[in-house]
C-alpha positions as CSV (number, residue, x, y, z in Angstrom):
1,X,-40.4,50.1,68.7
2,X,-38.0,47.3,69.3
3,X,-37.6,44.4,66.8
4,X,-35.5,41.4,67.7
5,X,-34.2,38.8,65.2
6,X,-34.4,35.1,66.2
7,X,-32.8,32.3,64.3
8,X,-33.9,28.9,65.6
9,X,-31.2,26.2,65.2
10,X,-31.4,22.7,66.5
11,X,-28.8,20.0,66.0
12,X,-31.1,17.0,65.8
13,X,-32.8,17.5,62.5
14,X,-34.7,14.4,61.3
15,X,-33.4,14.5,57.8
16,X,-30.0,16.2,58.3
17,X,-28.6,16.0,61.8
18,X,-26.2,18.8,62.6
19,X,-27.2,20.9,59.5
20,X,-26.7,24.3,61.2
21,X,-23.0,23.4,61.4
22,X,-22.8,22.1,57.8
23,X,-19.8,23.7,56.0
24,X,-20.6,26.1,53.2
25,X,-17.5,27.6,51.6
26,X,-15.5,27.5,54.8
27,X,-18.2,28.7,57.2
28,X,-21.0,26.9,59.1
29,X,-24.5,27.4,57.6
30,X,-25.7,29.2,60.7
31,X,-23.0,31.9,60.2
32,X,-24.3,32.7,56.7
33,X,-27.9,33.0,58.1
34,X,-26.8,35.2,61.0
35,X,-24.8,37.5,58.7
36,X,-27.7,38.0,56.3
37,X,-30.0,38.9,59.2
38,X,-27.3,41.3,60.5
39,X,-27.5,43.3,57.3
40,X,-31.1,44.3,58.0
41,X,-31.7,47.8,59.2
42,X,-34.3,48.0,61.9
43,X,-33.5,44.9,63.9
44,X,-32.1,45.9,67.3
45,X,-30.7,42.5,68.4
46,X,-30.1,39.1,66.9
47,X,-30.1,35.8,68.8
48,X,-29.6,32.2,67.7
49,X,-32.0,30.1,69.7
50,X,-30.5,26.6,70.2
51,X,-30.7,23.6,72.5
52,X,-27.3,22.2,71.7
53,X,-23.9,23.0,73.1
54,X,-22.1,22.2,69.8
55,X,-24.0,25.0,68.1
56,X,-23.5,27.3,71.1
57,X,-19.7,26.7,70.9
58,X,-19.7,27.7,67.2
59,X,-21.7,30.9,68.1
60,X,-19.0,31.7,70.7
61,X,-16.2,31.2,68.2
62,X,-17.8,33.5,65.7
63,X,-19.1,36.1,68.3
64,X,-22.7,35.5,67.5
65,X,-25.3,36.1,70.3
66,X,-27.3,33.0,71.3
67,X,-29.8,31.8,73.8
68,X,-29.9,28.3,75.2
69,X,-33.5,27.1,75.0
70,X,-35.2,23.9,76.1
71,X,-34.5,20.7,74.2
72,X,-38.2,19.7,74.5
73,X,-39.7,22.2,72.0
74,X,-41.7,20.3,69.3
75,X,-41.4,23.1,66.8
76,X,-39.5,26.3,66.1
77,X,-42.4,28.7,67.0
78,X,-42.4,27.3,70.6
79,X,-38.6,27.9,70.7
80,X,-39.1,31.6,69.6
81,X,-41.8,31.9,72.2
82,X,-39.3,30.9,74.9
83,X,-37.0,33.7,73.6
84,X,-39.9,36.1,73.9
85,X,-40.3,35.2,77.6
86,X,-36.7,36.2,78.2
87,X,-36.1,39.1,75.7
88,X,-38.7,41.8,75.6
89,X,-39.5,43.3,72.2
90,X,-42.5,44.6,70.3
91,X,-41.9,42.1,67.4
92,X,-39.8,39.0,66.8
93,X,-38.5,38.4,63.3
94,X,-37.9,34.6,62.9
95,X,-35.5,33.5,60.1
96,X,-35.1,29.7,59.8
97,X,-31.5,28.6,60.5
98,X,-31.5,26.5,57.3
99,X,-32.0,29.5,54.9
100,X,-28.4,30.6,54.1
101,X,-29.5,32.3,50.9
102,X,-32.1,34.5,52.5
103,X,-32.1,38.0,51.1
104,X,-32.0,40.9,53.7
105,X,-34.4,42.8,51.5
106,X,-36.9,40.0,51.9
107,X,-36.6,40.2,55.7
108,X,-37.1,44.0,55.5
109,X,-40.4,43.6,53.8
110,X,-41.8,42.0,57.0
111,X,-40.6,44.7,59.4
112,X,-43.6,46.5,60.8
113,X,-43.5,50.3,60.5
114,X,-45.8,50.8,63.6
115,X,-46.9,48.9,66.6
116,X,-50.2,47.1,66.1
117,X,-52.7,46.1,68.7
118,X,-53.8,42.5,69.3
119,X,-52.7,39.4,67.6
120,X,-50.1,39.8,64.7
121,X,-48.4,37.3,62.4
122,X,-46.7,38.3,59.2
123,X,-45.1,35.8,56.8
124,X,-43.2,35.7,53.5
125,X,-44.1,33.9,50.3
126,X,-42.9,33.8,46.7
127,X,-44.4,32.8,43.4
128,X,-43.4,29.3,42.2
129,X,-42.3,29.0,38.6
130,X,-40.8,25.5,38.7
131,X,-43.4,22.7,38.4
132,X,-41.0,20.3,40.2
133,X,-41.0,22.7,43.3
134,X,-44.7,23.0,43.1
135,X,-45.3,19.3,43.6
136,X,-42.4,18.8,46.1
137,X,-44.1,18.1,49.4
138,X,-41.1,19.7,51.2
139,X,-42.3,23.1,49.8
140,X,-45.3,24.5,51.7
141,X,-47.8,26.0,49.4
142,X,-50.1,28.9,50.5
143,X,-53.5,29.9,49.3
144,X,-54.3,33.5,50.1
145,X,-57.3,35.8,49.5
146,X,-57.3,39.2,47.6
147,X,-55.7,40.9,50.7
148,X,-52.9,38.2,50.9
149,X,-54.3,36.7,54.1
150,X,-53.8,33.0,54.3
151,X,-56.8,30.8,53.6
152,X,-54.9,27.5,53.8
153,X,-51.4,26.1,53.8
154,X,-50.6,22.6,52.4
155,X,-47.8,20.4,51.2
156,X,-49.8,19.5,48.1
157,X,-50.5,22.1,45.4
158,X,-53.6,24.2,46.4
159,X,-55.9,25.0,44.8
160,X,-56.5,22.1,42.4
161,X,-56.7,23.6,38.9
162,X,-59.8,21.9,37.6
163,X,-61.7,25.0,36.5
164,X,-58.8,27.2,35.4
165,X,-55.1,27.3,35.0
166,X,-55.0,31.1,35.5
167,X,-53.4,30.9,38.9
168,X,-50.0,31.3,40.5
169,X,-48.9,28.9,43.2
170,X,-47.2,30.5,46.2
171,X,-44.5,29.0,48.4
172,X,-43.8,29.7,52.1
173,X,-40.4,31.3,52.6
174,X,-38.8,30.9,56.0
175,X,-39.3,34.4,57.4
176,X,-41.9,35.2,60.0
177,X,-42.9,38.2,62.2
178,X,-44.6,37.6,65.5
179,X,-45.7,39.7,68.4
180,X,-45.8,38.4,71.9
181,X,-49.5,37.8,71.7
182,X,-49.3,35.5,68.7
183,X,-46.4,33.5,70.2
184,X,-48.2,33.0,73.5
185,X,-51.4,32.1,71.5
186,X,-49.5,29.3,69.7
187,X,-48.1,27.6,72.8
188,X,-51.4,27.8,74.7
189,X,-53.3,26.0,72.0
190,X,-53.1,22.3,71.1
191,X,-52.2,20.9,67.7
192,X,-55.3,20.5,65.6
193,X,-56.2,17.7,63.1
194,X,-55.1,19.7,60.0
195,X,-51.7,20.6,61.6
196,X,-51.2,16.9,62.4
197,X,-52.2,15.8,58.9
198,X,-50.1,18.4,57.0
199,X,-47.2,18.7,59.6
200,X,-47.4,22.5,59.2
201,X,-47.1,24.4,62.5
202,X,-48.8,27.6,61.2
203,X,-52.1,25.7,60.6
204,X,-52.6,26.1,64.4
205,X,-53.4,29.7,63.8
206,X,-55.7,29.1,60.9
207,X,-57.6,26.3,62.7
208,X,-58.3,28.7,65.5
209,X,-59.4,31.5,63.2
210,X,-56.4,33.8,63.6
211,X,-55.3,36.1,60.7
212,X,-52.1,35.4,58.9
213,X,-50.8,38.2,56.7
214,X,-48.4,37.2,53.9
215,X,-46.1,39.4,51.9
216,X,-44.7,38.5,48.5
217,X,-40.9,38.6,48.3
218,X,-38.5,38.1,45.3
219,X,-36.3,35.5,46.8
220,X,-34.1,32.6,45.6
221,X,-33.9,31.3,49.1
222,X,-33.9,27.6,49.6
223,X,-34.5,25.7,52.9
224,X,-31.7,23.2,53.2
225,X,-33.5,19.9,54.0
226,X,-31.4,17.4,52.2
227,X,-27.7,16.9,51.2
228,X,-28.8,17.7,47.6
229,X,-30.1,21.1,48.8
230,X,-26.8,21.7,50.6
231,X,-24.8,21.1,47.5
232,X,-27.0,23.5,45.5
233,X,-26.5,26.2,48.1
234,X,-22.8,25.7,48.2
235,X,-22.7,26.2,44.4
236,X,-24.8,29.4,44.6
237,X,-22.7,30.9,47.4
238,X,-19.4,30.0,45.7
239,X,-20.5,31.8,42.6
240,X,-21.5,34.9,44.7
241,X,-18.1,34.8,46.4
242,X,-16.4,34.7,43.0
243,X,-18.4,37.7,41.7
244,X,-17.8,39.7,44.9
245,X,-21.5,39.7,45.8
246,X,-20.7,37.8,49.1
247,X,-17.6,37.2,51.2
248,X,-16.8,34.4,53.6
249,X,-14.4,36.7,55.6
C-alpha cells in the first residue's frame, strides 16, 4: 500500500501573501511543515504542490520535492486532486502548508492500515479548551456523531448550547487523508449552498451525503492565517529549539 504526502502551498494567500516563505527562526514556513511530515513512518513520498515559481525555487534550494500545479485551483483539495492525476498512490495525506507546528504523531493517526474499497476521507480534529478559539470564525468547528463521523462543519460554534453545557467543541486540524475516489468526487461536483455560505470546502462531501471520518489528535498545531499567528508560532518554535526538541539545521 502506497501513501503519498502532499503539502499544498500557494503564494497568493488572501490574508497573508507569500506566507509559505515566511521566515521562522531562519527557515521558511514550508520547510518546517515538510520536515515534520518527513518524520512520519509510512509515507512513501512527499511533494509540495505549488503554483508559484518563488516557492519552487525555495524547494530546490532545500532539496524538497515539489510538483508545479495549475494556478486556477479554487481550493487545496482540487490541487491535491491534480497531484493524484500525476502520482499514483492508494492514499494521499494532505498537510496544510501553513501548519509548521504539526505533530508527526497526529499525522500518523490518519494513516490507513489497510486499503479500503470505495470513497474514503479521514480528517483530524482536536478538543477546544479556549473559549476565544471556539468563537473565532477562522477555526472550523466540527459536529460528529458517536462514531466520529462528521454531521456538520461550521465557522460558528456548533451545536448551540441551549439545552446543555455538557459538550466539547471540536476544531478541524489541517491534516486529511483522501483516496483517489474521494478526490475525483470533489472536483466533479459543484459547490453547494452550505459550502458557499460557510466557505468550508469539506461541506461539498457532506452536502452530497458522503461519509467523513474524523480522528481526535492531541495537537497544539495552529494554522498561520495572520501576522499575529506567525509571531506566536515563531515564539513556540524558538522555545523548542532552545530546549533541543527541534532544530533549524
